[in-house]
Steps between C-alpha positions, in 0.01 A plus 500: 500500500625849423576752773472879514766720660370789715717773649413526870745749647781729387761579766824701467708181496266243344172421324265224619294303246214254559418215260133412443337203330312622190235230547393546862685819610680331790837636609774254407798681649699822527836624374723787613711671236785726613496848348779578257759742648439772238120486504313792651235433760144562372449729799796713393374541144319826421130489428396567141421864428135568431448774249218738584332701230456865585183670399541816300336805669 
């Protein structure tokens, strides 16, 4: 049976993934992946700029 990988948690030093059965949805296990040394933390990344349209007077 196929499994689906789901990202559970992103920490400064690692990411934690959960593996789910595609048939019944049961959790089959977890995996911790160490963060690469040059990768920026998602919390340290700037938020995308939202452009606001100005109304002309």
